[in-house]
N, C-alpha and C positions, 0 to 999 in steps of 0.2 A: 738808146732808151735807158733811163736810170733804173737802178734797183728798186726804187720806190714805186715807179710806174709799172715795173714787171710784177710786183708782188700781187696786185689784185687779179692779174691774169692767171697766175699760178693758183691763186685761191679759187677762182672761178672753175678752172680745170679740175682742181681737187674736189670741189663741190659736185661737179657733174659726174666725176668718177664715182664718188660716194653714192650719188643718186642712182647711177646705173647699177652699182653693186647691190644696193638695197632692192632695186626693182627685180634684178635677176634672182636674188635670194627669195623675195616674195613670190615670184613666179614658180621657182622650184618648190617652195613650201606648199603652194596651192596645188601644184601638180602631184606632189607626194600625198597630200591629203586626199585628192581626188582618187589616186590609185588605191589608197587604203579603203576609202568608201566603196569603190568598185569591187575590191576583193571581198569586203565584208558582205556586200549585197549578193555577190555570186555565191559566197559560202552559205548565206541565209537561204537563198533559193535552193541550193543543193541539199541543205539539211531538210527543208520543207518537202522537197521531192522525195527524199529518202524516207522521211516519216510517212508520207502519203503511201508509198509503195509497201512499207511494212504494215501499215494499218489497213490498207485497202484489200489486199489479197490474203485473207487469213480465214481460219475456221470460225473466227468470231467468238463472242461470248454469248451469254444467255440473258443478260439483263436488259431492261429497257432504258429509255432516255431518262432525263432528270424528272423526278416526281412520278415515277411509273406507278400506275394503279390499274386495277381491274383485270389483271391477268396473272397467271402463275406459270412457272416453268418446270417441266419434268426433268428427271435425271437424264433423259435422252436429248436434252437441249431444245426441245420443242415447247414453245410457250403458247398457251391458249387462253382465250377470253370467253366467258359465258355469254350466252345470248342475253341481250339487255345491257351488257357492259362493253360491247364492242364499239369501237370508233368507226365512223364512216371512212371509207377509202377516199382519198383526195381525187381531184380531177387529174386523170392520167391519159393524156392524148398527145398525138403528134405524129411526126414522120417515122416510119419504120426503117430498119437497116436496109431493106430492099427497095426503098423509095415509095412505099405505100403509106396509108394512113390508118391509125388505130385509135379508137376511143374506148377505154375499158368500160365506161358507163354503158356502152351498147350491149355489154354482156350481162347486164343485170338480169337476174333470174337463173343465171348459170353460176356454178362454182368456178372461180378464177384462181388458177395457180400462177402466181407472179414471181418470176425468178430474175434477180439482179445478177448480171454477169459481165465479164469482159474477156476479150479474146486473149489478153495478156496474162490471164489468171489461171495458174495450174489447177486449183481445185475446181474451177468452172469447167475446164476441159475434162476433168475426171468424172463429173456428174452429168455432162451433156447428153450422152447416149441413154442414161437412165431416165432423164426427163422425156426424151423423145419416145422411148419405149412405153412408158406409163401413159403418155399423152395419146398414143395410138390406141391403147387399151381402153381408155376412159372417155375419149372425146364424144362418143355417142351416148354418154350418160349425163349429158348436161354439164359438161366440164370444158372449160377453155383455158389453155395455157397461153401466157403472154410473158415475153422477156423484156427486161430493161437493160439494154447494152450501155455500159458507162465507161468513161475514161479511155475509150478508143478514139484517137485523134482524127480518124476518118472511117468511113463505112467499109472500106476495102478489107481490112483484117477481120471485121465482124462478119462480112458476107462469106469470107473464106472459112471462118470458124463454122458457120451454119452449114456450109457445103461439106466440110470435112466430117462433121458429126451428124449429118443428115437431119438437121433441125428443120421442121416444117411449119411450126407455129410462129406467129409474128413476134418481132422484138422492136420496141420503141428505141430510137437512137437518142441517147441522152449523154453526150460526152462530158458535160460539166456536172452531172449529178443533180440537176435542178429538180427532176421529178422526185428523187429520193427525199429532197428537202421539203416537199409538200406534205409529207406525213407529219401529223402532230407529234411533237416531242412528248415523251412519256407514255406513248401508246405502243402498239406492236409495229414499230417503224423499222424499215431496213437500216442497218448500221454497219454493214460490212459487205464485201464482195467475196464470195456469193452470199446472198440472202434469199430466202424463199418465204413468201406469204401466201396464206389462203384467204381469199375474199369470198364471203358466203353469198348466198343467192339474193340477199337483200343489199348487197354492196357494202358490207361491213367487214373489217379485218378480224378474222377469227383465230388465226394461228400464224406463228412466225418461227423461223429458225435461222441462225446465223452461222451456217456451216454447209459444207458440201454434203449432198445426200446420196446415199446408195439407193438402188431401186426399191429395196425392201423398206427403207426408212421413209422414202417419199410416199409409198403406198400407205404406210401406217399413218403418216401425217394427214393424208387426203381422205382416208376411209370414213371417218366420222361425218363427212360432209357430202358424201355421194348420195345418200338417201336423205329424207327429210331430217334435218339435224335439230329439230325441236327438242329431241330427247337428249341432245348433247349437253352434258353438265359443265363442260369447260374444264373438267379435271383431266390432267394428262394420264395416259395409260402407264401402268407400272412397268 
């Protein structure tokens, strides 16, 4: 075979080699970009989870959501709204931690103490026995306690929490926090874990705090609503 006839063959082989090199380079580049995107995604998820944990289990602040109106917050961190300026509590119903069913609307005519908690939350553990003790003292005075268990990925840890701390009142199981989002922004809505709200006998949100409560502070928060609270001015106690 002449040199002239061998030249196209060498050229073809060279072209194929170049094509394979380009293909391998392209594949490696695509793989590298995919790895970078994957690492970035994992980092973003990790950062979001860390931020959630930091914001989720805290003593919280005392301000409302955007455009808050109609309530004032005392130096004790308890915010109250006057009668006539209270927002309706949203529909809060569903399955409980122990497999039962609860609809907060069924308790209209009673004062409802609503406590948002998670078994993973140290402040929630600190206040749990306080809530049960006060509940036992006031449940015959037209008062019902209801919990909202949130961000527990299964009911097992929540049930263990209730057993460990002797909690006997029901808790709605709300792992994704959907019930919390039903409260109108700018009202006395729960914004932290733990949060505690008082729903008056007319089904309206009368008070809120975004902190773990001692027995004394819980009693102080609840006291104005045990009797007919028509005389309640909505002003926090000094």
